Backbone bond lengths (Angstrom), bond angles and torsions (degrees), N, CA, C in turn:
res aa  C-N    CA-C-N  psi(-1)  N-CA   C-N-CA  omega(-1)  CA-C   N-CA-C  phi
1 M - - - 1.462 - - 1.536 109.58 -
2 I 1.300 116.21 129.80 1.465 120.71 -179.13 1.522 109.84 -77.48
3 E 1.322 115.10 131.33 1.463 121.69 178.30 1.513 109.07 -105.77
4 S 1.335 117.02 126.22 1.465 121.91 -177.21 1.520 110.15 -108.61
5 S 1.338 115.58 142.48 1.450 121.25 177.71 1.512 109.08 -142.43
6 T 1.330 115.84 147.61 1.453 122.66 169.02 1.513 107.43 -118.20
7 L 1.330 116.39 119.90 1.461 121.63 -172.02 1.543 108.91 -122.88
8 T 1.328 115.44 135.95 1.465 120.26 178.46 1.515 108.92 -127.97
9 W 1.334 115.29 132.76 1.462 122.27 178.28 1.539 110.03 -121.63
10 E 1.310 115.55 144.38 1.451 120.69 161.29 1.532 106.10 -83.07
11 V 1.314 117.12 117.74 1.457 121.10 -176.67 1.536 108.28 -94.21
12 T 1.298 115.22 94.39 1.477 119.81 -176.62 1.517 111.20 -67.33
13 G 1.347 117.20 -27.37 1.453 120.36 -179.60 1.503 114.14 -66.19
14 S 1.346 116.91 -22.23 1.467 120.61 178.95 1.528 111.93 -120.68
15 R 1.341 116.13 3.11 1.472 121.73 -174.51 1.526 109.30 54.13
16 G 1.331 114.92 51.62 1.459 120.23 -178.59 1.509 111.82 -149.68
17 Y 1.337 116.05 -157.20 1.459 122.51 -178.00 1.520 109.34 -140.70
18 E 1.342 115.17 158.63 1.458 122.05 174.86 1.513 109.34 -142.74
19 T 1.320 116.66 138.77 1.464 123.21 170.27 1.530 108.29 -122.48
20 A 1.339 115.50 134.67 1.464 121.26 177.86 1.525 109.19 -125.33
21 W 1.313 116.81 136.02 1.444 123.36 173.73 1.523 106.55 -105.89
22 V 1.327 117.36 115.79 1.458 122.57 -166.62 1.533 109.67 -121.42
23 D 1.336 116.46 134.66 1.462 123.11 169.82 1.506 108.34 -117.05
24 L 1.351 116.49 123.91 1.456 122.77 177.62 1.522 108.91 -113.01
25 D 1.324 115.09 138.24 1.459 121.83 172.05 1.522 106.57 -117.96
26 P 1.346 118.95 85.92 1.469 120.38 -175.38 1.514 113.12 -60.95
27 G 1.320 118.12 -29.81 1.461 120.56 -179.54 1.504 113.29 -62.41
28 R 1.343 116.30 -35.56 1.469 120.75 179.46 1.522 112.63 -110.37
29 S 1.326 116.29 5.28 1.470 122.47 179.47 1.516 111.37 55.19
30 L 1.327 115.79 52.12 1.463 122.58 179.84 1.518 109.81 -117.75
31 L 1.318 115.98 149.16 1.467 122.43 175.66 1.510 109.46 -137.45
32 R 1.336 114.80 136.43 1.458 121.27 170.61 1.514 107.60 -131.92
33 A 1.323 116.83 141.70 1.460 120.25 -177.85 1.513 110.09 -152.39
34 R 1.311 114.09 154.42 1.448 121.45 167.93 1.519 106.72 -135.44
35 G 1.305 116.93 148.43 1.457 119.29 -174.82 1.506 112.40 -149.00
36 R 1.330 114.49 161.06 1.451 123.08 175.41 1.530 108.04 -135.04
37 A 1.313 116.92 137.77 1.458 120.60 179.03 1.521 108.75 -140.95
38 V 1.344 114.43 148.82 1.450 121.44 173.30 1.514 107.18 -130.13
39 G 1.307 116.81 136.39 1.455 121.74 178.09 1.516 111.08 -133.23
40 T 1.329 115.99 161.22 1.467 120.85 -179.98 1.514 113.15 -126.98
41 D 1.342 117.08 -1.08 1.460 121.36 -176.40 1.541 108.34 -132.23
42 P 1.347 119.44 124.71 1.470 126.74 11.14 1.524 114.26 -84.95
43 E 1.346 117.11 -6.62 1.447 122.06 175.54 1.530 107.21 -153.04
44 P 1.339 118.35 158.95 1.456 119.19 178.84 1.530 111.19 -64.45
45 Y 1.339 114.40 136.57 1.484 120.66 177.42 1.516 108.37 -157.44
46 W 1.321 115.75 162.69 1.451 119.91 167.11 1.494 109.16 -133.17
47 I 1.336 114.32 154.38 1.468 123.28 -177.37 1.515 109.15 -130.77
48 S 1.309 116.37 140.03 1.468 120.78 165.43 1.520 107.27 -128.09
49 Y 1.348 116.21 144.97 1.464 118.62 -178.28 1.526 110.48 -147.82
50 A 1.324 113.97 158.42 1.464 122.41 172.78 1.524 107.41 -136.07
51 L 1.325 115.84 128.73 1.462 122.95 -174.68 1.504 109.61 -122.67
52 E 1.324 116.65 136.29 1.462 121.98 175.69 1.514 108.68 -136.58
53 T 1.330 116.63 132.70 1.451 120.30 175.59 1.521 110.78 -112.10
54 G 1.343 114.64 161.77 1.448 121.46 167.55 1.516 108.57 -92.62
55 E 1.335 116.87 -164.15 1.454 120.97 179.54 1.525 110.97 -62.80
56 A 1.330 114.84 153.54 1.474 123.70 -176.32 1.525 111.14 64.45
57 Y 1.339 116.62 22.54 1.463 122.72 177.11 1.525 112.65 59.75
58 V 1.324 116.43 28.63 1.469 121.38 177.14 1.524 108.74 -82.23
59 T 1.323 116.99 130.01 1.459 121.55 -177.47 1.517 112.10 -56.94
60 R 1.325 115.30 131.91 1.458 121.81 172.43 1.523 110.41 -105.31
61 E 1.346 115.58 -45.90 1.468 118.61 -178.93 1.523 109.76 -156.03
62 L 1.334 115.00 140.02 1.468 123.10 171.00 1.514 107.56 -128.67
63 R 1.326 115.96 121.89 1.457 122.42 175.61 1.528 108.34 -111.30
64 V 1.323 117.26 128.10 1.455 121.83 -176.80 1.525 109.63 -132.72
65 R 1.331 114.79 140.84 1.455 121.34 171.66 1.520 107.13 -127.37
66 A 1.305 116.75 131.54 1.464 122.62 178.08 1.509 109.93 -124.76
67 E 1.320 115.90 143.98 1.461 119.80 177.07 1.528 108.76 -136.65
68 S 1.326 115.37 134.14 1.450 122.62 178.02 1.525 107.81 -147.37
69 A 1.330 115.73 -170.67 1.464 118.99 179.22 1.517 111.76 -61.28
70 A 1.344 116.86 -26.15 1.461 121.40 179.73 1.518 112.66 -75.95
71 G 1.338 117.88 -9.34 1.447 121.45 -178.92 1.518 111.57 116.08
72 A 1.315 115.95 -166.84 1.459 122.08 -177.10 1.530 110.48 -101.12
73 R 1.331 115.27 144.32 1.467 121.65 175.09 1.516 107.69 -131.98
74 E 1.320 115.87 151.53 1.462 120.58 176.94 1.522 109.22 -135.92
75 L 1.324 115.46 149.16 1.459 122.29 179.37 1.510 109.03 -139.39
76 V 1.329 115.98 135.49 1.462 121.98 169.28 1.517 106.90 -120.20
77 L 1.332 115.04 109.25 1.461 121.67 -178.39 1.520 107.58 -107.22
78 R 1.339 116.73 125.38 1.461 120.65 -176.09 1.527 111.18 -130.37
79 R 1.332 113.91 149.21 1.462 122.33 169.40 1.529 106.74 -124.85
80 D 1.346 116.95 122.30 1.452 119.40 -176.46 1.528 110.91 -87.62
81 G 1.329 115.83 179.30 1.455 121.34 -176.42 1.513 114.11 -64.92
82 D 1.328 117.73 -17.36 1.464 121.81 177.26 1.524 112.60 -97.06
83 G 1.339 116.78 7.22 1.462 120.95 177.30 1.515 114.52 83.72
84 R 1.345 117.72 13.54 1.460 120.39 179.05 1.525 109.79 -90.62
85 W 1.350 115.23 132.33 1.461 121.80 179.80 1.511 110.52 -99.91
86 S 1.327 114.78 149.77 1.455 120.81 174.52 1.517 109.68 -146.00
87 A 1.319 116.18 151.86 1.469 122.74 175.34 1.515 107.51 -123.10
88 D 1.318 116.42 113.86 1.455 121.73 -176.35 1.522 110.92 54.13
89 G 1.331 115.86 36.91 1.452 121.90 177.73 1.506 115.58 88.25
90 A 1.333 118.87 -13.82 1.470 122.47 179.75 1.517 110.11 -85.32
91 P 1.326 119.24 129.12 1.469 121.15 -177.64 1.514 112.43 -65.02
92 L 1.352 114.63 148.50 1.472 122.36 178.89 1.528 108.74 -126.18
93 P 1.335 117.76 75.23 1.462 119.90 -175.62 1.523 113.45 -63.44
94 E 1.332 118.22 -21.81 1.455 120.93 178.93 1.529 112.46 -67.31
95 L 1.334 117.13 -11.03 1.460 121.10 178.80 1.527 113.16 -98.16
96 T 1.306 117.27 9.71 1.468 120.12 178.35 1.535 109.71 -57.15
97 G 1.295 115.89 126.81 1.453 121.95 -177.80 1.509 114.29 98.78
98 A 1.339 118.20 -14.03 1.453 121.03 177.92 1.523 111.05 -76.00
99 L 1.313 116.36 144.08 1.469 122.22 178.62 1.531 112.38 -112.52
100 D 1.326 116.45 -21.62 1.452 120.07 -170.34 1.521 112.59 -126.35
101 C 1.327 114.71 147.50 1.458 120.60 165.10 1.537 108.18 -87.31
102 D 1.306 116.37 158.54 1.470 122.51 175.65 1.503 106.82 -140.77
103 L 1.316 116.34 97.42 1.457 121.43 -179.54 1.519 108.01 -78.07
104 G 1.327 117.04 121.89 1.452 121.72 -176.84 1.512 112.76 -54.15
105 L 1.337 116.88 138.03 1.471 124.32 177.34 1.530 112.37 63.24
106 C 1.342 116.71 20.81 1.467 121.51 -179.37 1.514 109.11 -117.22
107 P 1.333 119.32 104.21 1.455 120.66 -178.17 1.518 114.63 -66.70
108 L 1.332 117.75 -19.40 1.459 118.60 179.76 1.521 112.22 -62.98
109 T 1.346 117.92 -37.66 1.457 119.43 -173.02 1.529 113.38 -76.49
110 N 1.342 117.97 3.75 1.452 120.41 167.71 1.525 112.18 -82.68
111 T 1.330 116.68 -10.03 1.458 120.59 -172.68 1.538 113.02 -73.98
112 M 1.340 118.26 -38.50 1.471 119.37 -169.78 1.516 113.26 -60.51
113 P 1.346 120.32 -49.95 1.473 118.25 179.67 1.522 113.02 -65.66
114 V 1.336 116.86 -30.21 1.468 120.39 177.95 1.519 110.50 -65.55
115 L 1.335 117.46 -46.16 1.446 121.19 179.69 1.535 111.12 -66.64
116 R 1.327 116.36 -42.02 1.471 119.23 -176.71 1.517 111.66 -59.77
117 H 1.326 116.36 -41.17 1.464 120.25 -174.82 1.527 112.66 -103.49
118 G 1.334 117.10 4.09 1.453 119.69 178.11 1.510 114.12 61.56
119 L 1.325 117.04 32.94 1.464 119.92 -174.52 1.527 112.82 -70.86
120 H 1.331 118.16 -13.49 1.467 120.81 174.58 1.520 111.55 -84.85
121 R 1.332 116.25 -1.97 1.468 120.97 -177.48 1.514 114.30 -122.77
122 R 1.336 116.72 -18.35 1.460 118.61 -179.53 1.524 108.88 -150.13
123 A 1.309 114.82 156.46 1.459 121.75 -179.27 1.535 110.31 -74.31
124 G 1.321 116.09 154.12 1.457 121.04 176.98 1.512 111.23 158.05
125 E 1.319 116.31 156.83 1.457 122.28 178.95 1.523 108.79 -118.86
126 H 1.319 115.67 134.38 1.463 121.47 179.70 1.528 108.96 -136.00
127 R 1.327 114.43 136.24 1.459 121.62 177.47 1.531 109.30 -104.94
128 F 1.323 115.51 136.48 1.453 120.65 -174.60 1.533 110.29 -131.08
129 L 1.326 114.81 156.28 1.449 122.66 163.59 1.520 106.22 -109.67
130 M 1.323 116.84 122.45 1.464 121.49 -176.10 1.524 110.91 -112.19
131 A 1.322 114.82 149.75 1.459 121.82 170.67 1.530 107.12 -89.64
132 W 1.342 115.77 91.27 1.454 121.21 -173.86 1.518 110.59 -88.50
133 V 1.340 116.21 129.55 1.469 122.30 -177.73 1.526 107.29 -107.91
134 R 1.323 115.98 117.97 1.471 121.15 178.67 1.527 110.03 -76.02
135 V 1.324 114.92 133.07 1.465 122.15 178.57 1.525 108.36 -107.43
136 A 1.341 118.69 133.42 1.448 126.47 11.35 1.534 111.49 -105.42
137 E 1.351 117.39 13.14 1.457 119.97 -177.62 1.522 112.92 -71.20
138 L 1.343 117.07 -26.06 1.469 123.93 -177.66 1.514 113.09 63.84
139 T 1.340 116.31 32.03 1.451 120.40 171.02 1.536 108.78 -86.73
140 V 1.335 116.83 151.62 1.460 122.23 -174.41 1.520 110.12 -112.18
141 H 1.331 116.67 133.55 1.472 122.16 -176.40 1.525 110.17 -136.54
142 A 1.329 115.86 146.15 1.473 121.07 172.34 1.527 108.56 -75.62
143 S 1.320 117.17 127.26 1.470 122.12 -173.79 1.524 110.23 -131.10
144 P 1.337 118.68 106.41 1.486 119.87 172.74 1.526 109.75 -70.51
145 Q 1.317 117.24 132.96 1.456 122.58 -179.01 1.519 109.85 -140.63
146 T 1.335 115.56 155.07 1.460 121.47 177.73 1.509 109.88 -128.42
147 Y 1.334 116.86 132.63 1.462 123.16 174.75 1.518 107.16 -115.54
148 T 1.331 116.82 127.56 1.453 121.10 178.82 1.513 109.26 -123.21
149 G 1.336 116.02 109.43 1.454 121.39 179.74 1.516 111.17 -87.34
150 R 1.321 116.19 141.84 1.455 121.77 179.82 1.516 112.53 -106.63
151 G 1.321 116.95 4.37 1.451 120.93 -177.00 1.516 111.50 90.37
152 P 1.346 117.89 164.90 1.467 120.89 -177.15 1.513 112.35 -67.10
153 D 1.352 114.85 150.89 1.459 119.64 175.84 1.536 109.18 -101.43
154 G 1.294 116.47 -176.31 1.463 120.16 -176.42 1.501 114.66 -75.98
155 D 1.332 117.75 -6.22 1.461 121.44 -178.51 1.531 112.87 -98.98
156 G 1.342 117.26 7.37 1.442 120.91 178.92 1.502 114.64 89.13
157 G 1.332 117.99 -3.44 1.452 121.69 177.51 1.513 111.00 -113.38
158 A 1.312 116.69 -157.20 1.450 121.79 -179.80 1.511 109.63 -159.25
159 V 1.336 116.52 151.30 1.451 122.37 172.48 1.515 108.89 -105.06
160 I 1.322 116.87 129.27 1.458 123.04 -177.95 1.519 108.09 -122.64
161 R 1.324 116.41 128.25 1.458 120.47 178.04 1.526 109.44 -80.16
162 Y 1.329 115.51 122.38 1.473 123.00 177.37 1.541 107.70 -102.88
163 A 1.323 116.44 134.44 1.469 120.41 178.03 1.520 109.03 -139.47
164 S 1.348 114.58 136.03 1.462 121.94 174.87 1.526 107.02 -150.97
165 G 1.321 116.95 115.86 1.453 120.22 -174.55 1.512 110.62 61.12
166 D 1.328 117.31 -127.16 1.455 121.81 179.40 1.534 112.23 -89.89
167 F 1.337 117.29 -1.67 1.456 120.98 -176.29 1.523 111.48 -88.45
168 R 1.336 117.25 134.70 1.460 123.77 176.40 1.519 108.52 -134.22
169 S 1.325 116.13 142.52 1.464 120.52 175.83 1.520 109.53 -154.83
170 D 1.330 116.52 137.55 1.467 121.65 174.78 1.512 107.98 -93.49
171 V 1.327 115.28 107.42 1.456 122.66 -171.58 1.522 109.98 -100.11
172 R 1.333 116.80 129.36 1.462 120.27 177.83 1.526 109.16 -92.26
173 F 1.340 115.38 130.06 1.463 123.57 175.60 1.522 109.58 -115.03
174 D 1.326 116.08 152.76 1.475 119.59 175.45 1.518 109.48 -85.61
175 A 1.325 116.47 -177.88 1.458 121.32 -175.61 1.530 112.64 -68.31
176 D 1.332 117.37 -14.81 1.461 121.67 178.34 1.519 113.41 -95.49
177 G 1.351 116.63 -1.38 1.457 120.25 177.57 1.520 115.02 90.66
178 F 1.340 117.79 16.27 1.467 121.87 178.81 1.529 110.00 -102.49
179 V 1.327 115.89 146.51 1.451 121.46 -179.84 1.525 111.28 -65.37
180 V 1.333 115.39 131.69 1.465 122.17 172.59 1.518 109.66 -103.88
181 D 1.315 117.03 -47.09 1.455 121.34 -178.28 1.530 109.67 -143.82
182 Y 1.312 115.83 120.48 1.473 122.99 -179.65 1.511 106.25 -122.66
183 P 1.337 117.96 92.40 1.476 120.16 -176.87 1.523 111.84 -51.90
184 E 1.310 115.11 135.35 1.465 124.99 -179.63 1.531 113.21 75.66
185 L 1.334 118.10 -0.53 1.457 118.95 177.73 1.519 112.93 -128.42
186 A 1.341 118.85 -58.03 1.467 119.41 -171.71 1.531 111.59 -156.59
187 R 1.338 114.51 154.31 1.457 121.26 175.93 1.523 107.45 -138.06
188 R 1.344 116.27 127.80 1.456 119.17 -176.69 1.525 110.12 -73.79
189 V 1.328 115.79 134.43 1.456 120.62 -179.11 1.518 112.27 -113.17
190 A 1.338 118.53 -13.99 1.474 120.32 177.94 1.520 108.97 -159.92
191 A 1.343 115.20 148.30 1.468 121.51 173.58 1.519 107.61 -147.20
192 V 1.322 117.32 129.16 1.445 123.00 178.16 1.515 107.97 -121.54
193 R 1.313 117.49 126.03 1.461 122.78 -179.87 1.498 110.08 -102.05
194 G 1.321 117.50 141.85 1.449 121.74 173.94 1.525 110.01 -72.88
195 L 1.338 117.98 139.59 1.452 123.48 178.82 1.531 110.26 -105.85
196 P 1.329 118.78 155.12 1.466 120.89 -178.38 1.529 113.91 -55.85
197 D 1.361 118.54 -31.23 1.449 119.66 -178.98 1.517 113.42 -85.75
198 G 1.344 115.72 7.49 1.451 120.36 178.07 1.512 114.63 88.96
199 Q 1.360 116.32 -4.23 1.447 119.99 178.81 1.517 109.37 -88.78
200 D 1.323 116.60 153.34 1.458 122.54 178.32 1.517 110.21 -117.26
201 R 1.327 115.62 150.06 1.451 120.17 175.33 1.503 108.59 -143.30
202 P 1.328 118.72 146.56 1.454 120.54 176.05 1.529 110.21 -74.93
203 D 1.345 116.47 139.69 1.465 118.92 176.98 1.517 111.09 -107.53
204 R 1.318 117.88 -1.05 1.460 121.94 175.17 1.524 107.68 -139.55
């Protein structure tokens, strides 16, 4: 059964906001999402994106459009069935071994590795190579990252330590694997879950 959510964050890292409309298929470990974001730091910009994963929440395609005073930019980032990455059709061999995209200043793209390894439900440390997309330039970079789960807390969520280079942050996730509070980056201000009868209700 597909689970739908609408999630909104105040993105403190860009002095803006983001809303993502997410469909999860837990039975097949698939995720699809589309999102819109507006930021004002270091300059005003807006972003729209569409994300699709294959099984085990492995990125299949990320499409991004950014607009700022410099004009509009677009990116199509893909990972094929053999694990080869490309950006607008150009190969990215430096991403060999990466499973996930990481759209800069986008808390949604922290969800896939958490769901794949169940880090919101059990303790463990995992090291990743991510296809990190810089916003709003939409350039793609190989980014080594570490996620360290401490197991669930008494509130139904979990805190996971995120590390990349010299940066560290203890990120709170909810029981579904979505970011609630990411210090120095984003704080969730609303979440609406789809109900079986087609009605929606806010849970925060």
